[in-house]
mmCIF file as gemmi writes it, N, C-alpha and C atoms, coordinates in Angstrom:
data_model
loop_
_atom_site.group_PDB
_atom_site.id
_atom_site.type_symbol
_atom_site.label_atom_id
_atom_site.label_alt_id
_atom_site.label_comp_id
_atom_site.label_asym_id
_atom_site.label_entity_id
_atom_site.label_seq_id
_atom_site.pdbx_PDB_ins_code
_atom_site.Cartn_x
_atom_site.Cartn_y
_atom_site.Cartn_z
_atom_site.occupancy
_atom_site.B_iso_or_equiv
_atom_site.pdbx_formal_charge
_atom_site.auth_seq_id
_atom_site.auth_asym_id
_atom_site.pdbx_PDB_model_num
ATOM 1 N N . MET Axp A 1 ? 17.142 33.145 -40.268 1 0 ? 1 A 1
ATOM 2 C CA . MET Axp A 1 ? 18.194 32.634 -39.479 1 0 ? 1 A 1
ATOM 3 C C . MET Axp A 1 ? 18.949 33.216 -38.414 1 0 ? 1 A 1
ATOM 4 N N . ALA Axp A 2 ? 19.32 32.763 -37.369 1 0 ? 2 A 1
ATOM 5 C CA . ALA Axp A 2 ? 19.093 33.579 -35.991 1 0 ? 2 A 1
ATOM 6 C C . ALA Axp A 2 ? 20.763 34.233 -36.021 1 0 ? 2 A 1
ATOM 7 N N . ASN Axp A 3 ? 20.495 35.505 -35.686 1 0 ? 3 A 1
ATOM 8 C CA . ASN Axp A 3 ? 21.485 36.669 -35.829 1 0 ? 3 A 1
ATOM 9 C C . ASN Axp A 3 ? 22.381 36.996 -34.528 1 0 ? 3 A 1
ATOM 10 N N . THR Axp A 4 ? 21.458 36.793 -33.405 1 0 ? 4 A 1
ATOM 11 C CA . THR Axp A 4 ? 22.216 37.22 -32.28 1 0 ? 4 A 1
ATOM 12 C C . THR Axp A 4 ? 22.92 35.579 -31.537 1 0 ? 4 A 1
ATOM 13 N N . PRO Axp A 5 ? 23.894 36.109 -30.6 1 0 ? 5 A 1
ATOM 14 C CA . PRO Axp A 5 ? 24.662 34.625 -30.185 1 0 ? 5 A 1
ATOM 15 C C . PRO Axp A 5 ? 23.678 34.052 -29.516 1 0 ? 5 A 1
ATOM 16 N N . GLN Axp A 6 ? 22.596 34.778 -28.448 1 0 ? 6 A 1
ATOM 17 C CA . GLN Axp A 6 ? 21.84 33.911 -27.641 1 0 ? 6 A 1
ATOM 18 C C . GLN Axp A 6 ? 20.601 33.301 -28.883 1 0 ? 6 A 1
ATOM 19 N N . ALA Axp A 7 ? 20.503 33.677 -29.766 1 0 ? 7 A 1
ATOM 20 C CA . ALA Axp A 7 ? 19.469 32.756 -30.563 1 0 ? 7 A 1
ATOM 21 C C . ALA Axp A 7 ? 20.179 31.562 -31.714 1 0 ? 7 A 1
ATOM 22 N N . LYS Axp A 8 ? 21.824 31.789 -31.455 1 0 ? 8 A 1
ATOM 23 C CA . LYS Axp A 8 ? 22.311 30.658 -31.851 1 0 ? 8 A 1
ATOM 24 C C . LYS Axp A 8 ? 22.512 29.777 -30.818 1 0 ? 8 A 1
ATOM 25 N N . LYS Axp A 9 ? 22.697 29.998 -29.875 1 0 ? 9 A 1
ATOM 26 C CA . LYS Axp A 9 ? 23.022 29.246 -28.471 1 0 ? 9 A 1
ATOM 27 C C . LYS Axp A 9 ? 21.6 28.365 -28.472 1 0 ? 9 A 1
ATOM 28 N N . ARG Axp A 10 ? 20.589 29.183 -28.373 1 0 ? 10 A 1
ATOM 29 C CA . ARG Axp A 10 ? 19.208 28.724 -28.218 1 0 ? 10 A 1
ATOM 30 C C . ARG Axp A 10 ? 19.005 27.284 -29.394 1 0 ? 10 A 1
ATOM 31 N N . ILE Axp A 11 ? 19.477 27.652 -30.929 1 0 ? 11 A 1
ATOM 32 C CA . ILE Axp A 11 ? 19.287 26.435 -32.025 1 0 ? 11 A 1
ATOM 33 C C . ILE Axp A 11 ? 20.191 25.4 -31.702 1 0 ? 11 A 1
ATOM 34 N N . ARG Axp A 12 ? 21.502 25.796 -30.975 1 0 ? 12 A 1
ATOM 35 C CA . ARG Axp A 12 ? 22.249 24.517 -30.496 1 0 ? 12 A 1
ATOM 36 C C . ARG Axp A 12 ? 21.614 23.579 -29.575 1 0 ? 12 A 1
ATOM 37 N N . ARG Axp A 13 ? 21.201 24.161 -28.564 1 0 ? 13 A 1
ATOM 38 C CA . ARG Axp A 13 ? 20.322 23.874 -27.305 1 0 ? 13 A 1
ATOM 39 C C . ARG Axp A 13 ? 19.38 22.888 -27.648 1 0 ? 13 A 1
ATOM 40 N N . ASN Axp A 14 ? 18.6 23.565 -28.277 1 0 ? 14 A 1
ATOM 41 C CA . ASN Axp A 14 ? 17.152 22.973 -28.911 1 0 ? 14 A 1
ATOM 42 C C . ASN Axp A 14 ? 17.155 21.65 -29.381 1 0 ? 14 A 1
ATOM 43 N N . GLN Axp A 15 ? 18.356 21.734 -30.497 1 0 ? 15 A 1
ATOM 44 C CA . GLN Axp A 15 ? 19.102 20.344 -31.121 1 0 ? 15 A 1
ATOM 45 C C . GLN Axp A 15 ? 19.285 19.305 -30.377 1 0 ? 15 A 1
ATOM 46 N N . ARG Axp A 16 ? 20.143 19.422 -29.411 1 0 ? 16 A 1
ATOM 47 C CA . ARG Axp A 16 ? 20.724 18.64 -28.439 1 0 ? 16 A 1
ATOM 48 C C . ARG Axp A 16 ? 19.607 18.161 -27.516 1 0 ? 16 A 1
ATOM 49 N N . ARG Axp A 17 ? 18.737 18.935 -27.059 1 0 ? 17 A 1
ATOM 50 C CA . ARG Axp A 17 ? 17.178 18.633 -26.28 1 0 ? 17 A 1
ATOM 51 C C . ARG Axp A 17 ? 16.36 17.487 -27.024 1 0 ? 17 A 1
ATOM 52 N N . ALA Axp A 18 ? 16.435 17.827 -28.223 1 0 ? 18 A 1
ATOM 53 C CA . ALA Axp A 18 ? 15.273 17.152 -28.96 1 0 ? 18 A 1
ATOM 54 C C . ALA Axp A 18 ? 15.815 15.729 -29.322 1 0 ? 18 A 1
ATOM 55 N N . GLU Axp A 19 ? 17.349 16.085 -29.522 1 0 ? 19 A 1
ATOM 56 C CA . GLU Axp A 19 ? 17.654 14.317 -29.789 1 0 ? 19 A 1
ATOM 57 C C . GLU Axp A 19 ? 17.857 13.575 -28.317 1 0 ? 19 A 1
ATOM 58 N N . VAL Axp A 20 ? 17.997 14.504 -27.006 1 0 ? 20 A 1
ATOM 59 C CA . VAL Axp A 20 ? 17.852 13.573 -25.675 1 0 ? 20 A 1
ATOM 60 C C . VAL Axp A 20 ? 16.605 13.373 -25.447 1 0 ? 20 A 1
ATOM 61 N N . ASN Axp A 21 ? 15.431 13.756 -25.484 1 0 ? 21 A 1
ATOM 62 C CA . ASN Axp A 21 ? 14.136 13.615 -25.567 1 0 ? 21 A 1
ATOM 63 C C . ASN Axp A 21 ? 13.823 12.666 -26.451 1 0 ? 21 A 1
ATOM 64 N N . GLY Axp A 22 ? 13.932 12.492 -27.698 1 0 ? 22 A 1
ATOM 65 C CA . GLY Axp A 22 ? 13.415 11.765 -28.834 1 0 ? 22 A 1
ATOM 66 C C . GLY Axp A 22 ? 14.259 10.269 -28.099 1 0 ? 22 A 1
ATOM 67 N N . ASN Axp A 23 ? 15.768 10.073 -27.589 1 0 ? 23 A 1
ATOM 68 C CA . ASN Axp A 23 ? 15.793 8.887 -26.921 1 0 ? 23 A 1
ATOM 69 C C . ASN Axp A 23 ? 15.352 8.419 -25.566 1 0 ? 23 A 1
ATOM 70 N N . ARG Axp A 24 ? 14.592 9.238 -24.869 1 0 ? 24 A 1
ATOM 71 C CA . ARG Axp A 24 ? 13.593 8.955 -23.842 1 0 ? 24 A 1
ATOM 72 C C . ARG Axp A 24 ? 12.536 8.526 -24.328 1 0 ? 24 A 1
ATOM 73 N N . VAL Axp A 25 ? 12.039 9.424 -25.559 1 0 ? 25 A 1
ATOM 74 C CA . VAL Axp A 25 ? 10.776 8.521 -25.709 1 0 ? 25 A 1
ATOM 75 C C . VAL Axp A 25 ? 11.034 6.952 -26.478 1 0 ? 25 A 1
ATOM 76 N N . GLY Axp A 26 ? 11.797 7.004 -27.244 1 0 ? 26 A 1
ATOM 77 C CA . GLY Axp A 26 ? 12.065 5.899 -27.719 1 0 ? 26 A 1
ATOM 78 C C . GLY Axp A 26 ? 12.428 4.453 -26.685 1 0 ? 26 A 1
ATOM 79 N N . ARG Axp A 27 ? 13.126 4.866 -25.658 1 0 ? 27 A 1
ATOM 80 C CA . ARG Axp A 27 ? 13.253 4.057 -24.671 1 0 ? 27 A 1
ATOM 81 C C . ARG Axp A 27 ? 12.025 3.7 -24.089 1 0 ? 27 A 1
ATOM 82 N N . ILE Axp A 28 ? 10.803 4.771 -23.451 1 0 ? 28 A 1
ATOM 83 C CA . ILE Axp A 28 ? 9.948 4.327 -23.214 1 0 ? 28 A 1
ATOM 84 C C . ILE Axp A 28 ? 8.881 3.279 -24.015 1 0 ? 28 A 1
ATOM 85 N N . ARG Axp A 29 ? 9.034 3.513 -25.3 1 0 ? 29 A 1
ATOM 86 C CA . ARG Axp A 29 ? 8.192 2.462 -26.491 1 0 ? 29 A 1
ATOM 87 C C . ARG Axp A 29 ? 8.82 1.538 -26.422 1 0 ? 29 A 1
ATOM 88 N N . THR Axp A 30 ? 9.94 1.399 -26.283 1 0 ? 30 A 1
ATOM 89 C CA . THR Axp A 30 ? 10.55 -0.183 -26.128 1 0 ? 30 A 1
ATOM 90 C C . THR Axp A 30 ? 10.294 -0.746 -25.002 1 0 ? 30 A 1
ATOM 91 N N . PHE Axp A 31 ? 10.044 -0.215 -23.694 1 0 ? 31 A 1
ATOM 92 C CA . PHE Axp A 31 ? 9.592 -0.824 -22.635 1 0 ? 31 A 1
ATOM 93 C C . PHE Axp A 31 ? 7.99 -1.395 -22.823 1 0 ? 31 A 1
ATOM 94 N N . VAL Axp A 32 ? 7.353 -0.614 -23.098 1 0 ? 32 A 1
ATOM 95 C CA . VAL Axp A 32 ? 5.79 -0.64 -23.748 1 0 ? 32 A 1
ATOM 96 C C . VAL Axp A 32 ? 5.673 -1.73 -24.607 1 0 ? 32 A 1
ATOM 97 N N . LYS Axp A 33 ? 6.494 -1.622 -25.694 1 0 ? 33 A 1
ATOM 98 C CA . LYS Axp A 33 ? 6.312 -2.942 -26.52 1 0 ? 33 A 1
ATOM 99 C C . LYS Axp A 33 ? 6.763 -4.321 -26.031 1 0 ? 33 A 1
ATOM 100 N N . ARG Axp A 34 ? 7.916 -4.332 -24.989 1 0 ? 34 A 1
ATOM 101 C CA . ARG Axp A 34 ? 8.038 -5.47 -24.292 1 0 ? 34 A 1
ATOM 102 C C . ARG Axp A 34 ? 6.935 -6.071 -23.562 1 0 ? 34 A 1
ATOM 103 N N . VAL Axp A 35 ? 5.992 -5.388 -22.777 1 0 ? 35 A 1
ATOM 104 C CA . VAL Axp A 35 ? 4.671 -5.535 -22.191 1 0 ? 35 A 1
ATOM 105 C C . VAL Axp A 35 ? 3.749 -6.405 -23.336 1 0 ? 35 A 1
ATOM 106 N N . GLU Axp A 36 ? 3.747 -5.45 -24.432 1 0 ? 36 A 1
ATOM 107 C CA . GLU Axp A 36 ? 2.811 -5.908 -25.573 1 0 ? 36 A 1
ATOM 108 C C . GLU Axp A 36 ? 3.115 -7.353 -26.109 1 0 ? 36 A 1
ATOM 109 N N . ALA Axp A 37 ? 4.593 -7.294 -26.331 1 0 ? 37 A 1
ATOM 110 C CA . ALA Axp A 37 ? 4.661 -8.7 -27.015 1 0 ? 37 A 1
ATOM 111 C C . ALA Axp A 37 ? 4.178 -9.804 -26.071 1 0 ? 37 A 1
ATOM 112 N N . ALA Axp A 38 ? 4.931 -9.591 -24.614 1 0 ? 38 A 1
ATOM 113 C CA . ALA Axp A 38 ? 4.375 -10.897 -23.702 1 0 ? 38 A 1
ATOM 114 C C . ALA Axp A 38 ? 2.884 -10.911 -23.55 1 0 ? 38 A 1
ATOM 115 N N . LEU Axp A 39 ? 2.141 -9.864 -23.883 1 0 ? 39 A 1
ATOM 116 C CA . LEU Axp A 39 ? 0.693 -9.971 -23.757 1 0 ? 39 A 1
ATOM 117 C C . LEU Axp A 39 ? 0.154 -10.575 -24.819 1 0 ? 39 A 1
ATOM 118 N N . ALA Axp A 40 ? 0.896 -10.289 -26.434 1 0 ? 40 A 1
ATOM 119 C CA . ALA Axp A 40 ? 0.574 -11.307 -27.464 1 0 ? 40 A 1
ATOM 120 C C . ALA Axp A 40 ? 1.063 -12.523 -27.2 1 0 ? 40 A 1
ATOM 121 N N . ALA Axp A 41 ? 2.139 -13.116 -26.817 1 0 ? 41 A 1
ATOM 122 C CA . ALA Axp A 41 ? 2.776 -14.485 -26.629 1 0 ? 41 A 1
ATOM 123 C C . ALA Axp A 41 ? 1.615 -15.081 -25.263 1 0 ? 41 A 1
ATOM 124 N N . GLY Axp A 42 ? 0.798 -14.17 -24.736 1 0 ? 42 A 1
ATOM 125 C CA . GLY Axp A 42 ? 0.201 -14.926 -23.991 1 0 ? 42 A 1
ATOM 126 C C . GLY Axp A 42 ? 0.779 -15.462 -22.429 1 0 ? 42 A 1
ATOM 127 N N . ASP Axp A 43 ? 1.876 -14.712 -22.419 1 0 ? 43 A 1
ATOM 128 C CA . ASP Axp A 43 ? 2.831 -15.147 -21.172 1 0 ? 43 A 1
ATOM 129 C C . ASP Axp A 43 ? 2.876 -14.203 -19.932 1 0 ? 43 A 1
ATOM 130 N N . LYS Axp A 44 ? 1.844 -14.231 -19.131 1 0 ? 44 A 1
ATOM 131 C CA . LYS Axp A 44 ? 1.398 -13.732 -18.205 1 0 ? 44 A 1
ATOM 132 C C . LYS Axp A 44 ? 2.613 -13.301 -17.271 1 0 ? 44 A 1
ATOM 133 N N . ALA Axp A 45 ? 3.59 -14.036 -16.761 1 0 ? 45 A 1
ATOM 134 C CA . ALA Axp A 45 ? 4.629 -13.981 -15.974 1 0 ? 45 A 1
ATOM 135 C C . ALA Axp A 45 ? 5.801 -12.647 -16.742 1 0 ? 45 A 1
ATOM 136 N N . THR Axp A 46 ? 6.084 -13.245 -17.811 1 0 ? 46 A 1
ATOM 137 C CA . THR Axp A 46 ? 6.878 -11.93 -18.423 1 0 ? 46 A 1
ATOM 138 C C . THR Axp A 46 ? 6.154 -10.947 -18.236 1 0 ? 46 A 1
ATOM 139 N N . ALA Axp A 47 ? 4.87 -10.671 -19.014 1 0 ? 47 A 1
ATOM 140 C CA . ALA Axp A 47 ? 3.855 -9.608 -18.835 1 0 ? 47 A 1
ATOM 141 C C . ALA Axp A 47 ? 4.093 -8.575 -17.763 1 0 ? 47 A 1
ATOM 142 N N . VAL Axp A 48 ? 4.047 -9.41 -16.439 1 0 ? 48 A 1
ATOM 143 C CA . VAL Axp A 48 ? 4.013 -8.941 -15.274 1 0 ? 48 A 1
ATOM 144 C C . VAL Axp A 48 ? 5.457 -8.204 -14.931 1 0 ? 48 A 1
ATOM 145 N N . VAL Axp A 49 ? 6.262 -8.847 -15.336 1 0 ? 49 A 1
ATOM 146 C CA . VAL Axp A 49 ? 7.817 -8.451 -15.092 1 0 ? 49 A 1
ATOM 147 C C . VAL Axp A 49 ? 8.029 -7.26 -16 1 0 ? 49 A 1
ATOM 148 N N . ALA Axp A 50 ? 7.749 -7.07 -17.268 1 0 ? 50 A 1
ATOM 149 C CA . ALA Axp A 50 ? 7.83 -6.068 -18.586 1 0 ? 50 A 1
ATOM 150 C C . ALA Axp A 50 ? 6.834 -4.82 -18.03 1 0 ? 50 A 1
ATOM 151 N N . LEU Axp A 51 ? 5.841 -5.281 -17.193 1 0 ? 51 A 1
ATOM 152 C CA . LEU Axp A 51 ? 4.968 -4.168 -16.552 1 0 ? 51 A 1
ATOM 153 C C . LEU Axp A 51 ? 5.796 -3.188 -15.77 1 0 ? 51 A 1
ATOM 154 N N . ALA Axp A 52 ? 6.341 -4.006 -15.061 1 0 ? 52 A 1
ATOM 155 C CA . ALA Axp A 52 ? 6.815 -3.439 -13.623 1 0 ? 52 A 1
ATOM 156 C C . ALA Axp A 52 ? 8.156 -2.758 -13.908 1 0 ? 52 A 1
ATOM 157 N N . GLU Axp A 53 ? 8.684 -3.117 -14.938 1 0 ? 53 A 1
ATOM 158 C CA . GLU Axp A 53 ? 9.745 -2.248 -15.793 1 0 ? 53 A 1
ATOM 159 C C . GLU Axp A 53 ? 9.603 -1.209 -16.34 1 0 ? 53 A 1
ATOM 160 N N . ALA Axp A 54 ? 8.237 -1.019 -17.052 1 0 ? 54 A 1
ATOM 161 C CA . ALA Axp A 54 ? 8.032 0.088 -17.868 1 0 ? 54 A 1
ATOM 162 C C . ALA Axp A 54 ? 7.075 1.007 -17.282 1 0 ? 54 A 1
ATOM 163 N N . GLN Axp A 55 ? 6.864 0.606 -15.951 1 0 ? 55 A 1
ATOM 164 C CA . GLN Axp A 55 ? 6.103 1.596 -15.134 1 0 ? 55 A 1
ATOM 165 C C . GLN Axp A 55 ? 7.113 2.926 -14.828 1 0 ? 55 A 1
ATOM 166 N N . PRO Axp A 56 ? 8.453 2.337 -14.136 1 0 ? 56 A 1
ATOM 167 C CA . PRO Axp A 56 ? 9.298 3.389 -13.739 1 0 ? 56 A 1
ATOM 168 C C . PRO Axp A 56 ? 9.499 4.207 -15.102 1 0 ? 56 A 1
ATOM 169 N N . GLU Axp A 57 ? 9.91 3.79 -16.345 1 0 ? 57 A 1
ATOM 170 C CA . GLU Axp A 57 ? 10.413 4.539 -17.445 1 0 ? 57 A 1
ATOM 171 C C . GLU Axp A 57 ? 8.943 5.244 -17.686 1 0 ? 57 A 1
ATOM 172 N N . MET Axp A 58 ? 7.861 5.017 -17.601 1 0 ? 58 A 1
ATOM 173 C CA . MET Axp A 58 ? 6.734 6.095 -17.795 1 0 ? 58 A 1
ATOM 174 C C . MET Axp A 58 ? 6.999 7.661 -17.138 1 0 ? 58 A 1
ATOM 175 N N . ALA Axp A 59 ? 7.013 7.089 -15.632 1 0 ? 59 A 1
ATOM 176 C CA . ALA Axp A 59 ? 6.849 8.023 -14.501 1 0 ? 59 A 1
ATOM 177 C C . ALA Axp A 59 ? 8.091 8.903 -14.735 1 0 ? 59 A 1
ATOM 178 N N . ARG Axp A 60 ? 9.578 8.25 -15.308 1 0 ? 60 A 1
ATOM 179 C CA . ARG Axp A 60 ? 10.529 8.892 -15.447 1 0 ? 60 A 1
ATOM 180 C C . ARG Axp A 60 ? 10.334 9.969 -16.696 1 0 ? 60 A 1
ATOM 181 N N . GLY Axp A 61 ? 9.564 9.568 -17.709 1 0 ? 61 A 1
ATOM 182 C CA . GLY Axp A 61 ? 9.339 10.176 -18.765 1 0 ? 61 A 1
ATOM 183 C C . GLY Axp A 61 ? 8.273 11.32 -18.408 1 0 ? 61 A 1
ATOM 184 N N . VAL Axp A 62 ? 7.561 11.046 -17.447 1 0 ? 62 A 1
ATOM 185 C CA . VAL Axp A 62 ? 6.611 12.398 -17.053 1 0 ? 62 A 1
ATOM 186 C C . VAL Axp A 62 ? 7.695 13.335 -16.26 1 0 ? 62 A 1
ATOM 187 N N . ALA Axp A 63 ? 8.281 13.035 -15.157 1 0 ? 63 A 1
ATOM 188 C CA . ALA Axp A 63 ? 9.078 13.967 -14.685 1 0 ? 63 A 1
ATOM 189 C C . ALA Axp A 63 ? 10.255 14.61 -15.483 1 0 ? 63 A 1
ATOM 190 N N . ARG Axp A 64 ? 10.787 14.21 -16.439 1 0 ? 64 A 1
ATOM 191 C CA . ARG Axp A 64 ? 11.528 14.857 -17.495 1 0 ? 64 A 1
ATOM 192 C C . ARG Axp A 64 ? 10.788 15.59 -18.643 1 0 ? 64 A 1
ATOM 193 N N . GLY Axp A 65 ? 9.464 15.601 -18.71 1 0 ? 65 A 1
ATOM 194 C CA . GLY Axp A 65 ? 8.67 16.53 -19.542 1 0 ? 65 A 1
ATOM 195 C C . GLY Axp A 65 ? 8.453 15.919 -20.605 1 0 ? 65 A 1
ATOM 196 N N . VAL Axp A 66 ? 8.516 14.647 -20.818 1 0 ? 66 A 1
ATOM 197 C CA . VAL Axp A 66 ? 8.85 14.392 -22.548 1 0 ? 66 A 1
ATOM 198 C C . VAL Axp A 66 ? 7.116 13.552 -22.645 1 0 ? 66 A 1
ATOM 199 N N . LEU Axp A 67 ? 6.624 13.113 -21.614 1 0 ? 67 A 1
ATOM 200 C CA . LEU Axp A 67 ? 5.122 12.524 -21.706 1 0 ? 67 A 1
ATOM 201 C C . LEU Axp A 67 ? 4.341 13.251 -20.698 1 0 ? 67 A 1
ATOM 202 N N . HIS Axp A 68 ? 3.089 13.511 -20.873 1 0 ? 68 A 1
ATOM 203 C CA . HIS Axp A 68 ? 2.154 14.086 -20.146 1 0 ? 68 A 1
ATOM 204 C C . HIS Axp A 68 ? 1.765 12.972 -19.159 1 0 ? 68 A 1
ATOM 205 N N . ARG Axp A 69 ? 1.804 13.653 -18.07 1 0 ? 69 A 1
ATOM 206 C CA . ARG Axp A 69 ? 1.245 12.709 -16.931 1 0 ? 69 A 1
ATOM 207 C C . ARG Axp A 69 ? -0.127 11.878 -16.929 1 0 ? 69 A 1
ATOM 208 N N . ASN Axp A 70 ? -1.17 12.444 -17.845 1 0 ? 70 A 1
ATOM 209 C CA . ASN Axp A 70 ? -2.466 11.859 -18.011 1 0 ? 70 A 1
ATOM 210 C C . ASN Axp A 70 ? -2.096 10.676 -19.215 1 0 ? 70 A 1
ATOM 211 N N . THR Axp A 71 ? -1.19 10.875 -20.157 1 0 ? 71 A 1
ATOM 212 C CA . THR Axp A 71 ? -1.11 10.016 -21.074 1 0 ? 71 A 1
ATOM 213 C C . THR Axp A 71 ? -0.377 8.815 -20.401 1 0 ? 71 A 1
ATOM 214 N N . ALA Axp A 72 ? 0.742 8.981 -19.474 1 0 ? 72 A 1
ATOM 215 C CA . ALA Axp A 72 ? 1.305 8.074 -18.965 1 0 ? 72 A 1
ATOM 216 C C . ALA Axp A 72 ? 0.608 7.178 -18.179 1 0 ? 72 A 1
ATOM 217 N N . SER Axp A 73 ? -0.361 7.698 -17.29 1 0 ? 73 A 1
ATOM 218 C CA . SER Axp A 73 ? -1.229 7.124 -16.463 1 0 ? 73 A 1
ATOM 219 C C . SER Axp A 73 ? -2.21 6.14 -17.299 1 0 ? 73 A 1
ATOM 220 N N . ARG Axp A 74 ? -2.643 6.915 -18.46 1 0 ? 74 A 1
ATOM 221 C CA . ARG Axp A 74 ? -3.831 6.134 -19.255 1 0 ? 74 A 1
ATOM 222 C C . ARG Axp A 74 ? -2.962 5.056 -19.755 1 0 ? 74 A 1
ATOM 223 N N . LYS Axp A 75 ? -1.882 4.988 -20.444 1 0 ? 75 A 1
ATOM 224 C CA . LYS Axp A 75 ? -1.187 3.923 -20.842 1 0 ? 75 A 1
ATOM 225 C C . LYS Axp A 75 ? -1.047 2.65 -19.913 1 0 ? 75 A 1
ATOM 226 N N . PHE Axp A 76 ? -0.424 3.098 -18.642 1 0 ? 76 A 1
ATOM 227 C CA . PHE Axp A 76 ? -0.276 2.221 -17.68 1 0 ? 76 A 1
ATOM 228 C C . PHE Axp A 76 ? -1.396 1.702 -17.298 1 0 ? 76 A 1
ATOM 229 N N . SER Axp A 77 ? -2.457 2.33 -17.159 1 0 ? 77 A 1
ATOM 230 C CA . SER Axp A 77 ? -3.628 1.634 -16.583 1 0 ? 77 A 1
ATOM 231 C C . SER Axp A 77 ? -4.174 0.379 -17.729 1 0 ? 77 A 1
ATOM 232 N N . ARG Axp A 78 ? -4.285 0.942 -18.985 1 0 ? 78 A 1
ATOM 233 C CA . ARG Axp A 78 ? -4.778 -0.069 -19.793 1 0 ? 78 A 1
ATOM 234 C C . ARG Axp A 78 ? -3.663 -1.363 -20.111 1 0 ? 78 A 1
ATOM 235 N N . LEU Axp A 79 ? -2.575 -1.308 -19.969 1 0 ? 79 A 1
ATOM 236 C CA . LEU Axp A 79 ? -1.468 -2.022 -19.934 1 0 ? 79 A 1
ATOM 237 C C . LEU Axp A 79 ? -2.06 -3.185 -18.784 1 0 ? 79 A 1
ATOM 238 N N . THR Axp A 80 ? -2.009 -2.626 -17.461 1 0 ? 80 A 1
ATOM 239 C CA . THR Axp A 80 ? -2.304 -3.125 -16.403 1 0 ? 80 A 1
ATOM 240 C C . THR Axp A 80 ? -3.6 -3.889 -16.301 1 0 ? 80 A 1
ATOM 241 N N . LYS Axp A 81 ? -4.55 -3.348 -17.016 1 0 ? 81 A 1
ATOM 242 C CA . LYS Axp A 81 ? -5.536 -4.118 -17.042 1 0 ? 81 A 1
ATOM 243 C C . LYS Axp A 81 ? -5.6 -5.473 -18.181 1 0 ? 81 A 1
ATOM 244 N N . ARG Axp A 82 ? -5.02 -5.063 -19.152 1 0 ? 82 A 1
ATOM 245 C CA . ARG Axp A 82 ? -4.694 -6.18 -20.126 1 0 ? 82 A 1
ATOM 246 C C . ARG Axp A 82 ? -3.809 -7.317 -19.35 1 0 ? 82 A 1
ATOM 247 N N . VAL Axp A 83 ? -2.905 -6.785 -18.613 1 0 ? 83 A 1
ATOM 248 C CA . VAL Axp A 83 ? -2.03 -7.891 -17.943 1 0 ? 83 A 1
ATOM 249 C C . VAL Axp A 83 ? -3.005 -8.938 -16.974 1 0 ? 83 A 1
ATOM 250 N N . ALA Axp A 84 ? -3.57 -7.805 -16.245 1 0 ? 84 A 1
ATOM 251 C CA . ALA Axp A 84 ? -4.745 -8.836 -15.173 1 0 ? 84 A 1
ATOM 252 C C . ALA Axp A 84 ? -5.567 -9.728 -15.877 1 0 ? 84 A 1
ATOM 253 N N . ALA Axp A 85 ? -5.9 -9.286 -17.15 1 0 ? 85 A 1
ATOM 254 C CA . ALA Axp A 85 ? -7.178 -9.999 -17.645 1 0 ? 85 A 1
ATOM 255 C C . ALA Axp A 85 ? -6.36 -11.537 -18.331 1 0 ? 85 A 1
ATOM 256 N N . LEU Axp A 86 ? -4.969 -11.598 -18.444 1 0 ? 86 A 1
ATOM 257 C CA . LEU Axp A 86 ? -4.45 -12.757 -18.843 1 0 ? 86 A 1
ATOM 258 C C . LEU Axp A 86 ? -5.07 -13.967 -17.859 1 0 ? 86 A 1
ATOM 259 N N . GLY Axp A 87 ? -4.9 -15.131 -18.635 1 0 ? 87 A 1
ATOM 260 C CA . GLY Axp A 87 ? -5.418 -16.446 -17.362 1 0 ? 87 A 1
ATOM 261 C C . GLY Axp A 87 ? -4.217 -16.496 -16.989 1 0 ? 87 A 1
């Protein structure tokens, strides 16, 4: 258990950051799921719009440090390839 005031503050801060970062990751997942749902439905127009909304969310996640740059790049690349493959 934390004994020093700074260690106690660190615990409080870490809990708050974990909550905020968890919400950020959840938001990114929601945007990615919208793209995947449009892909599953075969709706290219909706998929293109959803992809355009998902990309800045992933970039924001990278900027905030909740998602690795290469992970976001890989996910965006794969989604883009799948959207382009739709008839």
